C-alpha positions in Angstrom: 228.9 123.0 234.1 232.5 122.4 233.0 232.9 119.1 234.7 234.3 115.8 233.4 232.1 113.1 232.0 232.9 110.0 234.0 234.1 106.7 232.5 235.5 106.0 229.0 234.4 107.5 225.8 235.7 106.8 222.3 235.1 109.1 219.3 235.4 107.1 216.1 235.6 108.1 212.4 236.3 111.8 212.6 239.0 113.8 211.0 241.4 115.6 213.3 242.5 119.1 212.6 246.3 119.3 212.6 248.3 122.5 211.7 251.1 120.2 210.6 249.0 118.6 207.9 247.4 120.2 204.9 244.3 118.0 205.1 242.9 116.5 208.3 243.4 112.8 208.6 241.2 110.2 210.2 241.7 109.6 213.9 239.9 108.2 216.9 240.0 109.9 220.3 239.9 107.9 223.6 238.7 109.8 226.6 238.7 108.8 230.3 236.9 110.9 232.9 237.0 113.9 230.7 240.7 113.7 229.8 242.1 112.6 226.5 244.1 109.4 226.9 245.0 108.5 223.3 244.6 109.8 219.8 245.1 107.6 216.6 243.5 105.4 214.0 241.7 102.3 215.1 242.1 102.8 218.8 241.1 100.0 221.2 238.6 101.0 223.8 237.7 99.4 227.1 234.6 97.3 227.2 231.6 99.4 228.0 233.1 102.6 226.7 230.6 105.0 225.3 231.1 105.2 221.5 230.4 108.4 219.5 230.3 108.3 215.7 232.0 111.2 214.1 232.0 110.2 210.4 231.8 113.2 208.1 233.0 115.5 210.9 236.2 117.5 211.6 237.4 117.6 215.2 239.3 120.5 216.6 240.1 121.7 220.1 237.6 124.1 221.6 238.7 127.7 220.7 239.8 129.8 223.7 238.8 133.5 223.9 241.7 135.4 225.4 239.7 138.6 226.1 236.0 139.4 226.4 233.6 141.2 228.7 230.5 139.2 229.9 228.9 142.5 231.0 228.7 143.4 227.3 226.1 140.8 226.4 223.1 143.0 227.2 224.7 146.0 225.4 225.1 144.4 222.0 224.5 146.7 219.0 224.1 150.0 221.0 226.5 152.1 219.0 228.1 152.8 215.6 230.9 155.1 214.8 232.1 154.9 218.4 235.8 155.3 219.2 237.0 153.5 222.4 236.6 156.7 224.3 233.0 157.2 223.1 232.3 153.6 224.2 233.7 154.4 227.6 231.6 157.6 227.8 228.5 155.5 226.9 229.2 152.9 229.6 226.9 154.4 232.3 224.1 154.4 229.8 224.5 150.9 228.2 225.6 149.2 231.4 224.0 151.0 234.3 221.3 150.1 236.9 221.7 146.3 236.6 220.1 144.1 239.1 221.9 140.9 240.2 219.8 138.8 237.8 220.9 141.1 234.9 224.6 140.4 235.8 224.0 136.7 235.3 221.8 137.2 232.3 224.3 139.3 230.4 227.0 136.7 230.9 224.7 133.9 229.9 224.1 135.7 226.5 227.9 135.9 225.9 228.6 132.4 227.0 225.8 130.8 225.0 227.0 132.5 221.9 230.6 131.5 222.4 229.9 127.8 223.0 227.5 127.6 220.1 230.3 129.0 217.9 233.0 126.6 219.0 234.5 128.4 222.0 234.9 126.4 225.2 236.9 128.8 227.5 237.1 132.6 227.9 239.0 135.3 229.9 236.2 137.6 231.0 237.1 141.1 232.3 233.8 141.8 234.1 232.8 145.3 235.2 230.5 146.2 238.1 229.7 149.8 239.1 230.5 151.3 241.6 232.5 148.3 243.0 233.0 144.7 242.3 231.0 142.5 244.6 231.2 138.9 245.6 227.6 138.4 244.6 228.1 140.0 241.1 231.2 137.9 240.3 229.4 134.8 241.6 226.6 135.6 239.2 229.0 135.8 236.2 230.7 132.6 237.3 227.4 130.8 237.7 226.4 131.8 234.2 229.5 130.1 232.8 229.0 127.1 235.0 225.4 126.6 233.9 226.3 127.0 230.2 229.2 124.6 230.7 232.2 126.7 229.8 235.6 127.1 231.5 236.4 130.7 232.3 238.6 133.2 234.1 236.4 135.9 235.6 238.4 139.1 236.5 236.8 142.1 238.3 237.6 145.0 236.0 238.5 148.0 238.1 239.8 151.6 238.1 240.0 154.5 240.5 239.9 157.3 237.9 237.2 158.0 235.4 238.1 158.6 231.8 237.6 162.4 232.4 240.3 162.4 235.0 242.5 160.0 233.2 242.9 161.7 229.8 244.8 165.0 230.2 242.7 168.0 229.3 239.4 166.2 228.7 237.7 167.4 231.9 238.7 171.0 231.2 237.3 170.7 227.7 233.8 170.1 229.0 231.4 173.0 229.8 230.9 173.6 233.4 227.5 171.8 233.6 229.0 168.6 232.1 232.1 168.9 234.4 229.6 168.8 237.3 227.8 165.9 235.8 230.9 163.7 235.2 232.2 164.5 238.7 229.2 162.5 240.0 230.6 159.5 238.2 233.8 159.5 240.3 235.0 156.1 241.4 235.6 154.9 245.0 239.0 155.5 246.6 241.4 152.7 245.6 241.5 151.3 249.2 237.8 150.5 249.0 238.1 148.9 245.6 241.1 146.8 246.7 239.1 145.6 249.7 236.2 144.6 247.4 238.5 142.7 245.1 240.0 140.9 248.1 236.6 139.9 249.3 235.9 138.3 245.8 239.3 136.5 245.8 239.0 135.2 249.3 235.6 133.7 248.8 236.0 132.4 245.3 234.4 128.9 245.1 234.5 128.0 241.4 238.0 126.7 240.9 237.0 123.1 241.0 234.7 123.8 237.9 237.6 125.4 236.0 236.1 128.8 236.5 239.0 130.8 238.0 239.4 134.4 238.9 242.0 137.1 238.2 242.4 140.9 238.6 241.9 143.5 235.9 243.1 147.1 236.5 241.3 148.2 233.4 243.6 150.7 231.7 246.9 151.8 233.3 246.2 155.6 233.4 242.7 155.0 234.7 244.5 153.6 237.8 246.7 155.4 240.3 250.1 153.7 240.8 249.2 152.7 244.3 246.0 151.1 243.0 247.8 149.2 240.2 250.4 148.0 242.7 247.7 146.9 245.0 246.0 144.9 242.2 249.3 143.2 241.5 249.8 142.4 245.1 246.4 140.8 245.4 246.9 138.8 242.3 250.2 137.4 243.5 248.9 136.7 247.0 246.1 134.6 245.6 248.1 133.1 242.7 245.8 134.5 239.9 246.3 136.4 236.7 246.6 140.2 236.0 245.0 141.5 232.9 244.9 145.1 231.6 244.0 147.0 228.4 247.4 148.4 227.3 247.9 150.6 224.3 244.5 149.9 222.9 244.0 153.3 221.4 246.4 156.1 220.3 244.8 158.3 223.0 246.0 155.8 225.6 249.5 155.7 224.1 249.8 159.5 224.0 248.4 159.8 227.5 251.1 157.3 228.8 253.9 159.5 227.4 252.3 162.7 228.8 251.5 161.2 232.2 254.6 159.0 232.8 257.2 160.2 230.3 257.4 156.7 229.0 255.1 154.1 227.4 252.3 152.6 229.4 253.9 149.2 229.3 257.2 150.6 230.4 255.5 152.3 233.3 253.8 149.1 234.3 257.0 147.2 234.1 258.7 149.8 236.3 256.0 149.2 238.9 256.7 145.4 238.8 253.4 144.4 237.3 254.7 142.2 234.4 255.2 138.5 234.9 254.2 135.1 233.6 250.5 135.7 234.7 250.3 139.1 233.0 248.2 139.7 229.9 248.1 143.0 227.9 244.9 143.3 225.9 245.0 144.8 222.4 248.6 146.0 222.6 248.3 147.9 219.3 250.4 150.8 220.2 253.2 148.9 221.9 256.6 149.4 220.4 259.3 146.7 220.0 260.8 147.5 223.4 257.3 146.9 224.9 256.9 143.6 223.1 260.3 142.5 224.4 259.3 143.4 227.9 256.2 141.2 227.7 258.3 138.4 226.2 261.0 138.6 228.8 258.5 138.6 231.6 256.8 135.5 230.2 253.5 137.3 229.7 250.9 137.3 227.0 249.1 139.6 224.6 245.4 139.3 223.8 244.8 140.3 220.1 241.3 141.5 219.5 241.2 142.3 215.7 237.4 142.8 215.5 237.0 145.5 218.1 240.4 147.0 217.1 238.9 147.8 213.7 235.3 148.4 215.0 236.5 151.2 217.3 239.1 152.6 214.9 242.0 151.8 217.2 244.5 150.6 214.6 246.3 147.5 213.5 248.1 145.1 215.8 251.4 143.7 214.5 250.9 140.0 214.9 253.8 139.0 212.8 256.2 141.2 214.7 255.0 140.0 218.1 255.4 136.3 217.0 258.8 137.0 215.5 259.9 138.5 218.8 258.7 135.4 220.7 255.7 136.8 222.5 252.9 134.5 223.4 249.7 135.8 221.6 246.2 134.7 222.2 243.1 135.9 220.2 239.9 137.3 221.6 236.6 138.7 220.5 236.3 141.6 223.1 232.9 142.3 224.4 229.6 142.3 222.5 229.2 145.9 223.4 232.1 146.9 221.1 232.6 144.1 218.6 229.0 142.9 218.5 229.6 139.2 218.5 231.5 136.5 220.3 232.6 134.5 217.2 236.1 133.2 217.6 236.1 131.9 214.0 235.5 135.5 212.8 238.3 136.7 215.2 240.7 134.3 213.6 239.8 135.4 210.1 240.2 139.1 211.1 243.6 138.3 212.7 244.7 136.7 209.5 243.4 139.6 207.3 244.8 142.3 209.5 248.3 140.8 209.3 248.0 140.9 205.5 246.9 144.5 204.9 250.0 146.0 206.7 252.5 145.1 204.0 252.5 143.8 200.4 255.1 141.3 201.2 253.5 137.9 202.0 256.7 136.8 203.8 255.7 139.3 206.5 252.1 137.9 207.0 251.0 135.6 209.8 250.2 132.1 208.5 246.9 130.4 209.2 248.7 127.9 211.3 250.0 130.7 213.5 246.6 132.2 213.8 245.0 128.8 214.7 247.6 128.2 217.4 247.1 131.7 218.8 243.3 131.0 219.1 243.9 127.7 220.9 247.2 127.1 222.6 248.2 130.8 222.8 244.9 131.8 224.3 244.9 128.9 226.7 248.3 130.0 228.0 247.0 133.6 228.5 244.2 132.2 230.6 246.7 130.2 232.7 245.4 126.8 231.5 248.0 124.2 230.6 245.6 121.4 229.8 243.3 122.8 227.1 243.8 124.1 223.5 244.8 120.8 221.9 243.5 117.4 221.2 246.3 115.3 222.6 246.9 112.8 225.5 246.7 114.5 228.8 244.5 117.4 227.6 241.0 117.9 228.7 238.4 116.7 226.2 237.1 120.1 224.9 236.3 119.2 221.3 234.3 120.8 218.6 232.7 118.7 215.8 232.3 120.5 212.5 230.0 119.1 209.8 232.1 118.5 206.7 228.9 118.6 204.6 228.5 122.3 205.5 229.0 124.6 202.5 232.1 126.0 204.2 233.8 122.7 203.7 232.7 122.0 200.1 235.3 121.0 198.9 237.6 120.2 201.8 241.1 121.2 200.6 243.2 122.7 203.4 241.8 122.2 206.8 243.4 124.9 208.9 243.2 127.4 206.1 239.5 126.8 205.7 238.9 126.9 209.5 240.5 130.4 209.6 239.2 131.8 206.3 236.0 130.0 205.6 234.4 128.8 208.8 232.0 131.2 210.5 230.4 129.0 213.1 227.6 127.6 211.0 229.3 124.2 210.6 229.4 123.6 214.4 227.5 120.3 214.9 228.5 119.3 218.4 230.6 120.8 221.2 232.1 118.7 224.0 233.6 120.1 227.2 235.2 117.7 229.6 234.1 114.7 227.5 230.4 115.7 227.8 228.2 117.4 225.2 227.0 120.9 225.8 225.9 121.4 222.2 224.4 118.4 220.3 223.1 118.6 216.8 223.4 122.4 216.9 221.3 122.7 220.0 222.6 124.1 223.3 221.7 121.5 225.9 222.5 123.5 229.0 220.3 126.6 228.5 216.9 127.4 227.1 217.6 130.0 224.4 214.0 130.9 223.9 213.7 131.7 227.6 217.0 133.6 227.5 215.7 135.7 224.6 212.5 136.5 226.6 214.5 137.4 229.7 216.9 139.6 227.6 214.1 141.5 225.9 212.4 142.2 229.3 215.7 143.3 230.8 216.4 145.5 227.7 213.1 147.3 228.0 213.4 147.8 231.8 217.0 149.0 231.6 216.3 151.3 228.7 213.8 153.2 230.9 216.1 153.1 234.0 219.1 154.5 232.0 217.2 157.2 230.0 218.9 159.9 232.0 222.4 158.5 231.4 221.6 158.2 227.7 220.7 161.9 227.7 224.0 162.7 229.5 225.9 160.7 226.8 224.2 162.6 224.1 225.5 165.8 225.6 229.0 164.4 226.2 229.3 162.7 222.8 230.2 165.8 220.7 232.9 166.9 223.1 234.5 163.5 223.4 234.1 162.9 219.7 236.0 166.1 219.0 238.6 166.2 221.8 239.9 162.6 221.6 240.5 162.4 217.8 242.3 165.8 218.1 244.5 164.3 220.7 245.1 161.2 218.6 246.2 163.3 215.7 249.3 164.3 217.7 252.5 162.5 216.7 253.6 159.3 218.4 256.8 157.3 217.7 254.9 154.3 216.2 252.2 154.2 213.5 249.3 151.8 213.6 246.6 153.3 211.3 246.1 151.9 207.9 246.3 155.4 206.4 249.6 156.2 208.1 252.8 156.3 206.2 255.0 153.2 206.8 256.8 153.3 210.0 258.2 151.2 212.9 
């Protein structure tokens, strides 16, 4: 679990990634009780300190995933050519009928992949149907604790189904499908708020740096009373508030139709924005929206992999940074972006910034992308002591093998980490001064056993959810026709690659 290794440890002979230097220079790292005390060449260490040789290795702070979904682990690879709305329509099929053990297992899959690929903390918006439960959220937290990661686990909640939330979608369904989706109605918001309160009041994982938050999933999937209730609970308990805002053009257009203003402007009007607020995706936010997040001290979670995978459009990283918004980087869930690889997410973030204009002066730099995936994401999670290798920070350190082909030759450290690294160079991963990955082997979990359990769960859930798969097959053509037609309507910003240049 994410707990500090007691005593002194000194890492000697490694090279330390530094966005201020073109090529990483040699540095030792002195750690006491899981916290970094000093960084520099030739550090003295107390007698009896554990020494770790890092010659031929590059050290960088553990990457921090600003947005993922642990419940997506068991649903990896279920769909192609799915928009966001098709993914939501498929959710009862790909995520239904899970036992408590499945809820832990799915999160273990996600956490194991993250830590093996250099990620040491994550913001997990975790979904349980029909209501979040203390036992289910405990199962997700236990998965992170056993793997050894830090995390923020937020019950992801709504009180409207997609069919109620998107204007006209329910009416577009034939009568038999209208009757079918009405059976998927969610609990009244009072019941869900009571369930969230039960989770928050009984949370027992803070000492292990596994915190909780509240995640009203998508603004128009939540009544105003429900969103305000979520914000009230978050503030009463001093935890974060995280929502998908402007992820798809369907969402953006729905906001204007439902509220007469952007989704973000509506949330701001309700008083939801603040320093602990994170807007995930944020593709369809305009400049006024970005300034609202900045002025509130909030954050954005940029998920370039799923943004492209689901055809949602291109986030303006350069503009957000120029306006002074804190931006973190996330993978999104394995049910919609297929992996939990933060190196890939950094590479995508860099590439997406570059295809939006031919002027390289308007591209995000690799240093900015790297900082977003470390310090920016850590801030979004509410952690102030991770995301850097520096005195006072927790010793969450990734060791990359410089003899890996990704580093032959080693010219520009941060550039190669963003553009060349893919996770195959990860040799060791340390969290709190203790190894959770050593010589490419996960020490905290038996992957072979995990694979057997996942395959057994897949087979069982496939049978249990056969009816929901059939329902999705009937819903798919309607959703696949209605939602793109809605998205074809004009909006005051443009975020598709094929769109003409615009604001």
